[in-house]
N, C-alpha and C positions, 0 to 999 in steps of 0.2 A: 429461249428462242425456239419457235416452231417453224420447221422448214419442210416443204413438200416439193417433190419433182414429179411432173406429169410428162409421160412420153408414150408414143404409140409406135409399135414396131410394124414391120411390113405386113405380117399376117393379120394383125389386129386391124390395120387400115383396110385390108382387102375384105375383112369380115364386117366392115361397116363402122368400126370404132372411129370417133371423130374428136378432135381436141376441144372444140367448142362445147361438146356434150360433157367431156371430162371436167372442164372448168365449171360448167353449170352444176354438175354433181358435187364438186368440191365446195362451191359457194353455198350449197344447201346442207353441208356437213357440220357437225358440232365444232370442229376445229377451225372453221373458216374465220371466225371473229378474232381468234388469237394468232392467226398465221402471220409471221413476220418476214418469211423468205419463201419466194415461189420461183421455181425453175421450170421453164417450158423446154422440154427436150425436143425430140423429133415429133412434129405434129402430124406425121404420116406422109412418107415419101416426099420429104422436103426438097428433093432434087427436081420435083415436078410441081409441087404445091407451095404457095407462099404462106407466110405467117399471118396473113391478113385476117382470116377468120378467128384465129386465136387471139389476136389483138382486139378485134371487135368484141369477143366474148369477155375478155378481161375488162374492157371498158363498161360493157353492159352490166356486169356483176360486181363492179368496183365497190359498191356500198356494202357488200358482204365481207370485204377484206379491209376493215378500218385500221388494222395494225400493221399492214404490209409496209415494209421498209426497204426490201431488197428484191429485185426482179431481174431474172436472166432469161432472155429470149434466144433460143437456138443452141442450147447445150447438148451437143451430140458428138459422138466419136466418129472417126473416119470410116469405121465399119458401117455405121448407120448412113452417113452421108459425108463425102469430102467437103471440106470447108468452103471451097470455091463453088460448090454446087448448091449450097444452101440458099433457098429463095426467101428473102425477107420482104418487108413492106415498110411503109412509113410508120414509125413507132411513136410519132408525136402525140396521137390521141391518148396515149397512156399517161402523159404527164399531168394534164388537168384532172384526169380521172383519179389520180393518186397524189393528192397534194402533200402528203406526208412522206413520200418516197425519198429515200436517201441514196440508193444505189441502183443504177441501171446498167446491165451488161447485155450486149448483143453479139452473137457470133454468126458470121456469114455476111458478105457484102453485096450479093446480087440483089438489085432493086431496093437496097436499104436506103431509107431517107429518115431525116429528123427535121422535117421542114418547119416545124414550129417549136423550136427547142427553148422553152422558157419554163423555169421552175425555181421557186424561192428556196427550197430546202434540199435539193439534190446535191449530194456531196461527192459522188463518185460516178464517173461515166467511163465505161470500158467497151471498146469495140474491137473485136477479134476477127480479122479477115486475112485472106491471102492476097487481097488487093482492094484497097479502100478508094472509092471514087472521090474526085474533087468536088462533086456535088454534095457529098456528106461533109467534107471538110468545110465547104462554104456554109452549110447548115450550122456547123459548130461555131464557125467564125461569126455568124450572125446571131448567135444564141444570147440568151440572158440567163446566166446561172451564177448569181451572186455568191452562193455558198459553196461552189465547187471547190473541192480540196484535192481530188485526184482525177487526172485526165490521162487515160492510157489508150493509145491508138496503135494497133498493129497495121502498118501501112501496106506491106506486101509488095507485089511486083506488077508491072504493066500487063503481063500475059494473063493475069487473073484479076484484073480490075483496077489497079492503081493507074489512073490516067492523068494524074496531076504532077506537080513538081514542087520545088522549094517555095515558089511564090504562093502556093496554096496553103502552106504551113505557116508562113510568117505572120498572118493575121492572128493566129492562135497564141502567139507569144508577145503580142503588143502590150506595153505597160498598161496596167489597169483593166485588162480584158477579163481576167479571172483573179480578183483581188485576194481571195483566200486560198489559192492553189499552192500546195506544198509538194505535190508529187506530179511530175510530168513525164509521161512515157511516149516518146516518138520512136517506135521500135519496129523490129521485123521489116526493115526497109532496105531496098536496093540503092537508095541514095543516102545511106547513113553518113558517109563522109561529108556530104554537103550539109546535112542537118547539124553535124558536129561543129562545122565551121561557123554556121549561122548562130548556133546557141552559145558558142564559146564566150562571147562578150555581151550576150543579151541581158538586159536589165532584169528579166524575169528570174534569172538565176538567184538574185538577191533574196527572193522570197521562198525558194525551194529548199526542202531538205533532201529530196531524191530526184535525180535526173536519170531516167532509164532509157538507154539507147541500145538495149540488148537485142539479141536474136537477128541482127542485121548483117550488113556487109562492111562494117567498120574496118578500115585498114590503118596503116601508120599515118596516112595523110590526115584523116580526121582526128586521130589520137594526138598528133602534133599540135593541132589547134587547141585541143582541150588542155594539154600540158602548159601551153603558153598563157592560159586564161587565169587571171586573178580571181574572177568571180567563181570559178569552179571550186576554188579552195574553201568556199563557205559551205559546200554541200556536206551532208552527213552520209550520203551514198551516191556514188557514180557507178551505175550498172552498165558494164560494157560486155557482159558475158555473151558467148557465141559471136565470135569476131574473127577477123583475118589479119590481126596484127602480128608482127614478127616477134621472135623471142626477145630481141633487143628492146623493142618498144614495151613489151610486157614488163620487162625488168625495170625500165625507166619509170613506168607508171607505179609499180610496186614500191620503188624507192623514193617516189615523189612526196610521200606523206599523205597523198590523197586517199580517201576512203573508197577505194575502187575495186570492183569485181571484174577480173580479166579471165575468168574461167572459160572452159569450153572453146579452146582455140581451134579454128578450122583451117583447112588448106585449100587454096584455090585450085580449080581443075585446070590442068595442062598449062601450056605456056601463054595462053591468051588471057590468063588471070580471070577466069570465070568464077564469080562469087555469088552465093545465094543466101537469101534470108532463110530463117529456120522454117517458117510456115508459108507455103505458097498455094499449092493445090489442096 
């Protein structure tokens, strides 16, 4: 496997370095034909500039990367750009340009869209945000991804872009929507209890080996719904790490026989029960 990461720091951008030029240079290099994994980091002051020009360059030079199977747009640390500040764009043009792509990851939800989400071979879709818009959730709900095996969504909070609700997530778990899905991550959410209650008896659990509801605000309320579920018992992993469950509930889960991860217990702030997902700003 050949992997490359392209990134432009602040000084480089100020000196005129541009991501589209870096992609063109990579496309002309000897390693381009064998490249299987490409990561686009900071495209240059991503808190002000969108990923649009990088996406256009990837589409323009797609013929130079016939072996590309894995693509990550927006892999940057908080020192480079806070996740809620990353300006994305519509990533849909990448899909027809790379018909053999198997994995697509995007970080940053501002202006992110997947308006024409259709691909025959995509197996993995990961979106990492501090707040995922209901427009993107609608894009995914309207998608055609017959070979999708892993869907991992960091939902976040309303202060940083999550403007939807449970009703926007339900279309994603309808029977037959993703017939080959075995890993479902609806995580990093401020409505984790609601999600847990909705998923507890959802038919989609029958096809999953992993249900990931980690990094969110799950409390005893959501955990109780999962404990009462017969379908949850068929999972190989129930990931509830970074949660707000009580010691008693953690013990009940551990003793239930479920393959559950209850690590990283959090404590609510003050008497008002303020609970926070792991990734927001």
